[in-house]
Residue frames relative to the residue before (quaternion, step in Angstrom):
aa qw qx qy qz dx dy dz
M 1.0000 0.0000 0.0000 0.0000 0.00 0.00 0.00
S 0.4100 -0.7206 0.4989 0.2526 3.58 -0.77 0.99
A 0.6991 -0.5073 0.3056 0.4006 3.55 -1.25 0.51
L 0.7764 0.3449 -0.1838 0.4945 3.61 0.99 -0.75
A 0.4417 0.6834 -0.4732 0.3375 3.61 1.19 0.25
L 0.3104 -0.7496 0.5558 0.1814 3.56 -0.66 1.10
P 0.5900 -0.5410 0.4442 0.4023 3.60 -1.16 0.46
P 0.6534 -0.5586 0.3382 0.3829 3.62 -1.08 0.65
A 0.6662 0.5218 -0.3061 0.4360 3.60 1.08 -0.65
M 0.7005 0.4550 -0.2616 0.4835 3.62 1.25 -0.21
R 0.0002 0.7784 -0.6276 0.0163 3.55 -1.00 0.90
L 0.2109 -0.8095 0.5419 0.0807 3.56 -0.59 1.19
F 0.1501 -0.7260 0.6640 0.0974 3.54 -1.05 0.91
E 0.1657 -0.7861 0.5903 0.0781 3.56 -0.35 1.24
R 0.1663 -0.8294 0.5319 0.0404 3.56 -0.50 1.23
G 0.5986 -0.5027 0.4551 0.4265 3.53 -1.35 0.07
W 0.6866 -0.5497 0.2943 0.3740 3.57 -1.21 0.45
L 0.5378 0.5896 -0.4336 0.4186 3.62 1.14 -0.15
S 0.7497 0.2558 -0.1538 0.5907 3.57 1.15 -0.65
A 0.4531 -0.6395 0.5430 0.3015 3.53 -1.12 0.67
N 0.6253 -0.5213 0.4238 0.3970 3.54 -1.29 0.36
N 0.2366 -0.7307 0.6195 0.1622 3.54 -1.30 0.46
L 0.1285 -0.7683 0.6218 0.0808 3.58 -1.04 0.78
L 0.1696 -0.7879 0.5881 0.0677 3.56 -0.64 1.16
L 0.1501 -0.7715 0.6160 0.0528 3.56 -0.87 1.07
Q 0.0578 0.8021 -0.5865 0.0968 3.58 -0.77 1.08
D 0.0200 0.8015 -0.5976 0.0028 3.57 -0.96 0.87
G 0.6547 -0.5081 0.3120 0.4646 3.57 1.27 0.29
A 0.7546 0.3237 -0.1891 0.5385 3.56 1.22 -0.46
Q 0.8009 0.1116 -0.0312 0.5875 3.59 1.14 -0.60
N 0.1405 -0.7672 0.6226 0.0628 3.55 -1.08 0.84
V 0.0114 -0.8122 0.5779 -0.0788 3.55 -0.62 1.21
L 0.1441 -0.7809 0.6027 0.0783 3.58 -0.95 0.89
I 0.2096 -0.7576 0.6082 0.1105 3.55 -0.87 1.03
D 0.8334 -0.0239 -0.0964 0.5437 3.54 -0.57 1.34
S 0.2415 -0.8386 0.4871 0.0336 3.54 -0.98 0.95
G 0.5884 -0.6240 0.3706 0.3564 3.62 1.19 0.25
Y 0.6426 -0.5325 0.4018 0.3770 3.54 -1.37 -0.07
L 0.6862 -0.5241 0.3257 0.3851 3.57 -1.21 0.61
S 0.7217 0.4529 -0.2753 0.4453 3.59 0.75 -0.98
H 0.6613 0.4706 -0.3027 0.4997 3.60 1.27 -0.25
A 0.3528 0.7739 -0.4773 0.2209 3.61 1.25 0.05
P 0.6352 0.5152 -0.3662 0.4439 3.68 0.88 -0.70
Q 0.6468 0.5036 -0.3175 0.4767 3.58 1.03 -0.77
T 0.6291 0.5296 -0.3302 0.4633 3.58 1.00 -0.81
L 0.6520 0.5080 -0.3105 0.4694 3.58 0.94 -0.89
A 0.6652 0.5028 -0.3102 0.4565 3.60 0.94 -0.84
L 0.6360 0.5219 -0.3281 0.4642 3.60 0.96 -0.82
L 0.6867 0.4825 -0.2833 0.4641 3.56 0.90 -0.91
A 0.6303 0.5375 -0.3418 0.4437 3.60 0.93 -0.85
H 0.6547 0.5049 -0.3100 0.4694 3.57 1.00 -0.83
A 0.7082 0.4680 -0.2670 0.4563 3.58 0.91 -0.91
L 0.7067 0.4805 -0.2691 0.4443 3.58 0.98 -0.81
E 0.1841 -0.8333 0.5055 0.1269 3.59 1.22 -0.43
G 0.8004 -0.3139 0.1394 0.4912 3.54 0.76 1.09
Q 0.5607 0.5777 -0.4028 0.4354 3.59 1.23 -0.16
S 0.4947 -0.6453 0.4910 0.3126 3.54 -1.28 0.24
L 0.4066 -0.6401 0.5794 0.2989 3.54 -1.32 0.30
D 0.2864 -0.8090 0.4959 0.1325 3.55 -0.62 1.16
L 0.8363 0.0490 0.0650 0.5422 3.56 0.91 -0.89
I 0.1660 -0.7263 0.6585 0.1063 3.54 -1.24 0.74
V 0.0792 -0.7752 0.6262 0.0266 3.56 -0.95 0.95
N 0.1639 -0.8009 0.5709 0.0763 3.60 -0.78 1.01
T 0.4071 -0.6992 0.5324 0.2490 3.57 -0.90 0.96
H 0.7448 -0.1795 0.0902 0.6364 3.57 1.18 -0.66
L 0.5390 -0.6916 0.4125 0.2469 3.54 -1.25 0.36
H 0.2690 0.7040 -0.5950 0.2792 3.58 0.89 0.84
S 0.6621 -0.5956 0.2954 0.3459 3.52 -1.06 0.87
D 0.6710 0.5064 -0.3089 0.4449 3.60 1.08 -0.63
H 0.6797 0.4659 -0.2827 0.4911 3.59 1.29 -0.17
C 0.8079 0.2330 -0.1183 0.5282 3.61 1.09 -0.52
G 0.4025 0.7588 -0.4453 0.2528 3.61 1.26 0.10
G 0.6780 0.4688 -0.2947 0.4833 3.58 1.22 -0.33
N 0.3927 0.7574 -0.4620 0.2423 3.60 1.25 -0.13
A 0.6870 0.5012 -0.3032 0.4301 3.58 0.76 -1.05
A 0.6694 0.4976 -0.3090 0.4569 3.60 0.91 -0.87
L 0.6653 0.4923 -0.3016 0.4735 3.59 1.00 -0.79
Q 0.6227 0.5213 -0.3397 0.4744 3.57 1.06 -0.69
A 0.6645 0.5047 -0.3030 0.4604 3.57 0.98 -0.86
R 0.6984 0.4734 -0.2751 0.4610 3.61 0.95 -0.86
Y 0.8428 0.2282 -0.0695 0.4826 3.58 0.76 -1.04
G 0.3679 -0.7160 0.5105 0.3022 3.59 1.16 -0.41
A 0.2567 0.8121 -0.4902 0.1854 3.56 1.20 0.55
G 0.4583 -0.6325 0.5475 0.3003 3.54 -1.13 0.68
T 0.1956 -0.8006 0.5616 0.0736 3.58 -1.15 0.60
L 0.1450 -0.7886 0.5958 0.0456 3.55 -0.94 1.01
I 0.0176 -0.7863 0.6168 -0.0297 3.57 -0.95 0.97
A 0.6573 -0.4783 0.3874 0.4349 3.57 -1.28 0.17
A 0.5621 -0.6327 0.4194 0.3285 3.56 -0.96 0.90
S 0.6609 0.5354 -0.3094 0.4254 3.59 1.01 -0.77
E 0.6731 0.4717 -0.2922 0.4890 3.60 1.26 -0.22
A 0.4270 0.7635 -0.4323 0.2187 3.61 1.25 -0.28
D 0.6884 0.4838 -0.3058 0.4455 3.61 0.78 -0.94
K 0.6255 0.5446 -0.3421 0.4417 3.60 1.02 -0.75
V 0.6891 0.4560 -0.2796 0.4889 3.58 0.95 -0.86
R 0.6195 0.5552 -0.3417 0.4373 3.57 0.97 -0.82
Q 0.7473 0.3562 -0.1901 0.5277 3.59 1.01 -0.86
W 0.2583 -0.7860 0.4906 0.2737 3.55 1.35 -0.27
D 0.1293 0.8064 -0.5459 0.1872 3.50 0.68 1.30
M 0.2414 -0.8252 0.4954 0.1239 3.60 -0.03 1.28
D 0.5980 0.5360 -0.3689 0.4681 3.58 1.20 -0.38
A 0.6997 0.4582 -0.2714 0.4763 3.58 0.80 -0.98
L 0.6905 0.4719 -0.2699 0.4772 3.59 1.13 -0.64
S 0.5103 -0.7077 0.3556 0.3351 3.59 1.36 0.08
Y 0.4972 0.6892 -0.4392 0.2913 3.64 1.14 -0.20
R 0.6620 0.4768 -0.3154 0.4847 3.58 0.97 -0.77
A 0.6563 0.5415 -0.3136 0.4215 3.58 0.95 -0.89
T 0.7521 0.3857 -0.2076 0.4925 3.58 0.99 -0.81
G 0.4247 -0.7112 0.4606 0.3189 3.60 1.25 -0.18
Q 0.5063 0.6511 -0.4113 0.3880 3.56 1.17 0.57
Q 0.4624 -0.6991 0.4888 0.2417 3.55 -1.26 0.48
C 0.1553 0.7488 -0.6413 0.0633 3.54 -1.21 0.61
A 0.3427 -0.7431 0.5373 0.2040 3.58 -0.64 1.10
P 0.5596 -0.6188 0.4218 0.3550 3.62 -0.95 0.78
F 0.0059 -0.7752 0.6315 -0.0154 3.53 -1.06 0.83
H 0.3807 -0.6975 0.5489 0.2593 3.57 -1.27 0.23
F 0.2596 -0.7347 0.5919 0.2060 3.57 -1.27 0.14
D 0.3564 -0.7567 0.5218 0.1677 3.55 -1.21 0.59
D 0.7867 -0.0022 0.0196 0.6170 3.57 1.19 -0.49
V 0.3336 -0.7410 0.5497 0.1935 3.55 -1.28 0.33
L 0.3251 -0.7249 0.5812 0.1763 3.51 -1.31 0.52
R 0.1043 -0.7891 0.6037 0.0435 3.55 -1.05 0.83
P 0.5553 -0.6008 0.4489 0.3594 3.59 -0.99 0.77
G 0.7289 0.3838 -0.3118 0.4735 3.55 -0.97 0.91
E 0.5865 0.5689 -0.3719 0.4404 3.57 1.23 -0.33
V 0.2074 -0.7102 0.6480 0.1810 3.52 -1.38 0.27
R 0.0670 -0.7890 0.6106 0.0093 3.57 -0.83 1.02
R 0.2563 -0.7570 0.5804 0.1562 3.57 -1.09 0.70
W 0.0472 0.7928 -0.6003 0.0938 3.55 -0.58 1.23
A 0.8504 -0.0220 -0.0264 0.5250 3.54 -0.89 1.02
G 0.7301 -0.4692 0.2318 0.4394 3.56 0.92 0.96
I 0.6522 0.4815 -0.3067 0.4988 3.60 1.27 0.20
D 0.3422 -0.7212 0.5654 0.2076 3.57 -0.97 0.89
W 0.0937 -0.8023 0.5895 -0.0019 3.56 -0.82 1.11
Q 0.2731 -0.7284 0.6061 0.1658 3.55 -0.91 0.95
I 0.3017 -0.7408 0.5757 0.1695 3.56 -0.96 0.93
L 0.0495 -0.8233 0.5643 -0.0368 3.57 -0.59 1.20
A 0.4483 -0.6540 0.5349 0.2918 3.56 -1.05 0.76
A 0.0413 -0.8117 0.5824 -0.0160 3.59 -1.01 0.84
P 0.0830 0.8271 -0.5521 0.0653 3.63 0.66 1.00
G 0.4242 0.6576 -0.5506 0.2908 3.51 -1.32 0.44
H 0.7498 0.2863 -0.1431 0.5791 3.56 0.40 -1.26
D 0.7638 -0.0390 0.0591 0.6415 3.55 1.02 -0.90
A 0.5169 -0.6872 0.4132 0.2997 3.56 -0.80 0.98
H 0.7474 0.4050 -0.2056 0.4848 3.60 1.15 -0.60
A 0.4125 0.7525 -0.4457 0.2551 3.58 1.28 -0.01
L 0.2083 -0.7533 0.6151 0.1043 3.51 -1.27 0.63
M 0.1947 -0.7056 0.6574 0.1791 3.52 -1.35 0.39
L 0.2613 -0.7484 0.5932 0.1403 3.56 -1.22 0.54
Y 0.0448 -0.8251 0.5620 -0.0354 3.58 -0.63 1.15
A 0.1632 -0.7677 0.6162 0.0652 3.54 -0.86 1.07
P 0.2591 -0.8310 0.4648 0.1619 3.63 0.04 1.23
Q 0.6450 0.5215 -0.3488 0.4363 3.61 0.94 -0.73
E 0.7278 0.3947 -0.2188 0.5164 3.58 1.03 -0.85
R 0.3055 -0.7792 0.4831 0.2571 3.60 1.34 -0.33
V 0.4448 0.6582 -0.4619 0.3944 3.54 1.02 0.94
L 0.1115 -0.7805 0.6135 0.0449 3.56 -0.97 0.93
V 0.1861 -0.7177 0.6602 0.1199 3.56 -0.94 0.97
S 0.1587 -0.8695 0.4663 0.0370 3.54 -0.13 1.34
G 0.3430 -0.7261 0.5253 0.2813 3.60 1.17 -0.28
D 0.7386 -0.3698 0.2883 0.4843 3.59 -0.89 -0.94
A 0.4142 0.7066 -0.4708 0.3279 3.58 1.24 0.39
L 0.7931 -0.0152 0.0159 0.6088 3.59 1.18 -0.52
W 0.0663 -0.7402 0.6685 0.0272 3.52 -0.97 1.03
Q 0.6783 -0.4708 0.3395 0.4507 3.56 -1.21 0.07
N 0.7987 0.1705 -0.0780 0.5717 3.58 1.11 -0.69
G 0.8373 0.0169 -0.0570 0.5434 3.56 0.71 1.02
L 0.3314 -0.6945 0.5894 0.2457 3.51 -1.19 -0.72
G 0.6638 -0.5391 0.3505 0.3820 3.55 -1.28 0.26
V 0.6781 -0.4574 0.3888 0.4240 3.54 -1.34 0.32
L 0.3890 -0.7116 0.5339 0.2392 3.58 -1.01 0.78
F 0.2196 -0.8377 0.4874 0.1122 3.55 0.18 1.28
P 0.5971 0.5521 -0.3990 0.4237 3.67 0.93 -0.55
E 0.6097 0.5600 -0.3534 0.4356 3.60 1.04 -0.73
L 0.6456 0.5349 -0.3238 0.4384 3.59 1.04 -0.74
A 0.6927 0.4229 -0.2635 0.5215 3.56 1.27 -0.38
G 0.5923 -0.6005 0.3541 0.4040 3.58 1.27 0.25
E 0.5691 0.5671 -0.3879 0.4517 3.60 1.25 0.36
D 0.6149 -0.5671 0.3975 0.3773 3.57 -1.24 0.33
G 0.0204 -0.7897 0.6131 -0.0003 3.54 -0.83 1.01
F 0.6183 0.5786 -0.3495 0.4011 3.58 1.08 -0.69
G 0.6565 0.5187 -0.3168 0.4468 3.58 0.89 -0.89
P 0.6907 0.4593 -0.2903 0.4772 3.62 0.78 -0.94
A 0.6300 0.5322 -0.3460 0.4474 3.60 1.00 -0.75
R 0.6555 0.4956 -0.3153 0.4747 3.60 0.95 -0.80
A 0.6389 0.5214 -0.3291 0.4600 3.59 1.00 -0.78
T 0.6363 0.5238 -0.3245 0.4642 3.58 1.05 -0.74
L 0.6454 0.5044 -0.3190 0.4768 3.59 0.99 -0.82
E 0.6356 0.5172 -0.3296 0.4689 3.59 1.01 -0.75
Q 0.6221 0.5377 -0.3357 0.4597 3.57 1.04 -0.77
I 0.6479 0.5113 -0.3172 0.4671 3.58 0.95 -0.88
S 0.6480 0.5436 -0.3230 0.4245 3.59 0.96 -0.86
R 0.6740 0.4935 -0.2945 0.4641 3.60 1.16 -0.51
L 0.5997 0.5669 -0.3609 0.4345 3.58 1.25 -0.21
D 0.4099 -0.6615 0.5625 0.2794 3.54 -1.24 0.48
V 0.0819 0.8356 -0.5279 0.1280 3.57 0.10 1.34
R 0.2489 -0.7602 0.5859 0.1299 3.56 -0.89 0.99
I 0.8049 0.0040 0.0408 0.5920 3.55 1.02 -0.83
V 0.2255 -0.7533 0.6063 0.1187 3.55 -1.07 0.84
I 0.1574 -0.7402 0.6466 0.0959 3.54 -1.02 0.90
P 0.1708 -0.8314 0.5224 0.0818 3.59 -0.20 1.26
G 0.6465 -0.5133 0.3901 0.4079 3.54 -1.29 0.17
H 0.7880 0.0924 -0.0338 0.6078 3.57 1.17 -0.60
G 0.7566 0.3494 -0.2727 0.4806 3.54 -1.06 0.76
A 0.6993 -0.4910 0.3360 0.3963 3.52 -1.35 0.15
A 0.5591 -0.5419 0.4997 0.3796 3.53 -1.30 0.40
F 0.0591 -0.8217 0.5668 -0.0049 3.57 -1.06 0.68
A 0.3627 -0.7430 0.5330 0.1800 3.52 -1.30 0.49
D 0.6095 0.5685 -0.3583 0.4206 3.62 1.18 -0.39
V 0.0663 -0.8713 0.4856 0.0235 3.54 0.69 1.19
D 0.6784 0.4935 -0.3091 0.4479 3.60 0.81 -0.96
E 0.6533 0.5096 -0.3125 0.4646 3.57 0.98 -0.84
A 0.6474 0.5182 -0.3180 0.4595 3.59 1.01 -0.82
I 0.6325 0.5192 -0.3284 0.4717 3.57 1.01 -0.79
A 0.6476 0.5165 -0.3198 0.4600 3.58 0.95 -0.84
R 0.6511 0.5037 -0.3175 0.4707 3.59 0.98 -0.82
A 0.6497 0.5099 -0.3190 0.4649 3.59 0.97 -0.81
Q 0.6475 0.5100 -0.3211 0.4664 3.59 0.98 -0.80
Q 0.6309 0.5226 -0.3286 0.4700 3.59 1.04 -0.74
K 0.6418 0.5113 -0.3257 0.4696 3.57 1.02 -0.78
L 0.6305 0.5203 -0.3319 0.4708 3.58 1.00 -0.79
D 0.6293 0.5376 -0.3310 0.4532 3.58 0.96 -0.86
A 0.6819 0.4954 -0.2886 0.4542 3.58 0.92 -0.94
L 0.7081 0.4666 -0.2690 0.4567 3.59 0.92 -0.85
E 0.6552 0.5418 -0.3120 0.4241 3.56 1.12 -0.67
V 0.4209 0.7242 -0.4545 0.3031 3.58 1.29 -0.15
S 0.7984 -0.1124 0.0937 0.5840 3.59 0.97 -0.82
A 0.6009 -0.5619 0.4301 0.3717 3.53 -1.23 0.54
E 0.6189 0.5572 -0.3435 0.4341 3.58 1.06 -0.72
K 0.6405 0.5374 -0.3303 0.4380 3.60 0.93 -0.86
H 0.6898 0.4513 -0.2856 0.4888 3.57 0.88 -0.90
A 0.6167 0.5501 -0.3529 0.4388 3.60 1.02 -0.73
W 0.6665 0.4848 -0.3115 0.4730 3.61 0.88 -0.88
H 0.6146 0.5408 -0.3430 0.4605 3.58 1.00 -0.79
A 0.6836 0.4919 -0.2901 0.4543 3.57 0.85 -0.96
L 0.6698 0.4981 -0.3071 0.4571 3.60 0.93 -0.85
R 0.6115 0.5258 -0.3539 0.4737 3.59 1.07 -0.65
V 0.6574 0.5062 -0.3110 0.4635 3.59 0.94 -0.85
L 0.6581 0.5112 -0.3146 0.4546 3.60 0.93 -0.86
L 0.6722 0.4740 -0.3030 0.4813 3.59 0.94 -0.83
K 0.6322 0.5253 -0.3402 0.4568 3.59 0.97 -0.78
F 0.6307 0.5209 -0.3354 0.4674 3.60 0.97 -0.77
L 0.6420 0.5200 -0.3170 0.4658 3.56 0.99 -0.86
L 0.6586 0.5013 -0.3010 0.4736 3.57 1.02 -0.80
L 0.6092 0.5457 -0.3500 0.4568 3.58 1.03 -0.74
E 0.6846 0.4780 -0.2784 0.4746 3.56 1.04 -0.81
R 0.7979 0.3250 -0.1530 0.4840 3.61 0.81 -1.00
Q 0.3305 -0.7773 0.4556 0.2810 3.57 1.25 -0.56
Q 0.8051 -0.0348 0.0156 0.5919 3.62 1.07 -0.55
I 0.0500 -0.7720 0.6336 0.0135 3.55 -1.19 0.69
A 0.4425 -0.6808 0.5138 0.2769 3.59 -0.85 0.94
L 0.5062 -0.6866 0.4322 0.2925 3.57 -0.81 1.01
D 0.6667 0.5064 -0.3227 0.4414 3.59 0.99 -0.73
Q 0.6875 0.4306 -0.2819 0.5123 3.61 1.28 -0.12
L 0.4970 0.7173 -0.4058 0.2717 3.56 1.25 -0.35
G 0.6408 0.5370 -0.3373 0.4327 3.58 0.89 -0.88
Q 0.6768 0.4784 -0.2843 0.4819 3.55 0.92 -0.94
T 0.6295 0.5414 -0.3338 0.4463 3.59 1.01 -0.81
L 0.7008 0.4621 -0.2767 0.4677 3.56 0.83 -0.96
H 0.6270 0.5325 -0.3365 0.4584 3.58 1.04 -0.75
G 0.6685 0.5081 -0.2919 0.4580 3.58 1.15 -0.58
I 0.5951 0.5044 -0.3749 0.5009 3.60 1.28 -0.01
P 0.4251 -0.7655 0.4070 0.2601 3.62 -0.22 1.23
L 0.6692 0.4956 -0.3239 0.4490 3.61 0.90 -0.82
F 0.6084 0.5425 -0.3425 0.4672 3.57 1.04 -0.75
A 0.6963 0.4794 -0.2722 0.4597 3.56 0.86 -1.01
S 0.6866 0.4933 -0.2992 0.4423 3.60 0.90 -0.87
V 0.6337 0.5111 -0.3354 0.4740 3.59 1.02 -0.74
N 0.6403 0.5158 -0.3240 0.4681 3.56 0.99 -0.79
Q 0.6827 0.4934 -0.2934 0.4521 3.57 0.87 -0.93
R 0.7205 0.4612 -0.2529 0.4519 3.58 0.94 -0.89
V 0.8151 0.2768 -0.1103 0.4969 3.59 0.96 -0.86
L 0.8189 0.3274 -0.1496 0.4470 3.59 0.60 -1.14
Q 0.0973 -0.8574 0.4971 0.0907 3.55 1.12 -0.81
L 0.3684 0.7022 -0.5095 0.3340 3.56 0.79 1.12
D 0.5237 -0.5846 0.4866 0.3836 3.57 -1.20 0.39
A 0.6940 -0.5303 0.2961 0.3867 3.55 -1.19 0.64
Q 0.6682 0.5079 -0.3123 0.4450 3.59 0.92 -0.85
T 0.6663 0.4961 -0.3032 0.4670 3.58 0.92 -0.90
L 0.6262 0.5391 -0.3299 0.4565 3.56 1.00 -0.85
A 0.6710 0.4984 -0.2971 0.4616 3.57 0.86 -0.97
Q 0.6581 0.5186 -0.3126 0.4475 3.58 0.91 -0.92
Q 0.7021 0.4801 -0.2843 0.4423 3.58 0.86 -0.91
V 0.6777 0.4716 -0.3159 0.4675 3.61 0.89 -0.80
V 0.6078 0.5308 -0.3510 0.4750 3.60 1.09 -0.63
A 0.6529 0.5149 -0.3174 0.4560 3.58 0.91 -0.89
Q 0.6505 0.5150 -0.3162 0.4600 3.59 1.02 -0.76
L 0.6463 0.5014 -0.3194 0.4784 3.59 1.00 -0.77
E 0.6301 0.5304 -0.3306 0.4609 3.58 1.01 -0.78
R 0.6671 0.5029 -0.3079 0.4553 3.59 0.87 -0.91
A 0.6819 0.4748 -0.2774 0.4823 3.57 1.12 -0.68
G 0.4616 -0.6926 0.4388 0.3387 3.59 1.28 -0.16
A 0.5085 0.6740 -0.3962 0.3608 3.58 1.26 0.39
A 0.7753 0.1018 -0.0693 0.6194 3.59 1.31 -0.10
R 0.1274 -0.7720 0.6126 0.1121 3.55 -1.28 0.26
V 0.3056 -0.7246 0.5882 0.1887 3.55 -1.21 0.60
E 0.1284 0.7838 -0.5927 0.1336 3.53 -0.83 1.03
H 0.8538 -0.0483 -0.0042 0.5183 3.58 -0.80 1.09
G 0.7314 -0.4643 0.2381 0.4390 3.56 0.88 1.00
V 0.6502 0.4760 -0.3084 0.5055 3.57 1.28 0.34
L 0.3015 -0.7110 0.6045 0.1950 3.53 -1.10 0.79
W 0.1245 -0.8185 0.5607 0.0149 3.56 -0.62 1.19
N 0.4769 -0.6349 0.5242 0.3076 3.54 -1.16 0.64
V 0.1373 -0.7671 0.6219 0.0770 3.57 -1.10 0.73
């Protein structure tokens, strides 16, 4: 078996960055989907699953965490298949009450249709899905409530946004003035102690160079931890890029007002950068342009 060959029961749908990856688990008796993508990609998610399931039903949805790009397809999948849904126990009250502030959707200006859950997951548990035993691991840093899923016999880790091949997700607790760097480093150390053959990240291709990926993520943490401003700019670039991925274009004369209307954008600016709306918009756009992630043309900011 080659280093990147997934076990027969696992099928990875590598998605664009607006949607997190989906992992379908199948053993002939149970069909389980780990993470469900973003709301606006729900039709694509349904089409991918319909093709893979070949008339079978989806039994279960498992979410690594509840950012909109990981659970935005939950409602559509529940409506189509009546699938049960598992989330982190620490998020249960937020979903039960559908608290859009606590769930971050209002703060980030992102969409997520309300969904329900049927059971909760706690770190330290072992669950058996599609004939595979999965250890439930806490993965704070990017999100305080995030989970990773580890199949020790298959040596497969579903890392969510705790580890990508070339980095990791924005440390959202830091944007709220809480510690994100310490928990993120602890999560990377936890991964380093596991016997992992292949990592299935929340975004990007599956990979086998686990030690190298951990080293790259640690280097990124070192670079971002230099100053609150550095991490703030990184986060604002990511938030704007996500908005561009969703909308594809934004008129420049509306951008300042648009960004000011995103609570997390405004609060990070007020707490760390303290720039007027126009200057903030101009600087974050310039940074995206330099990174080749956006372009300005005829008064419009375009996704690249």
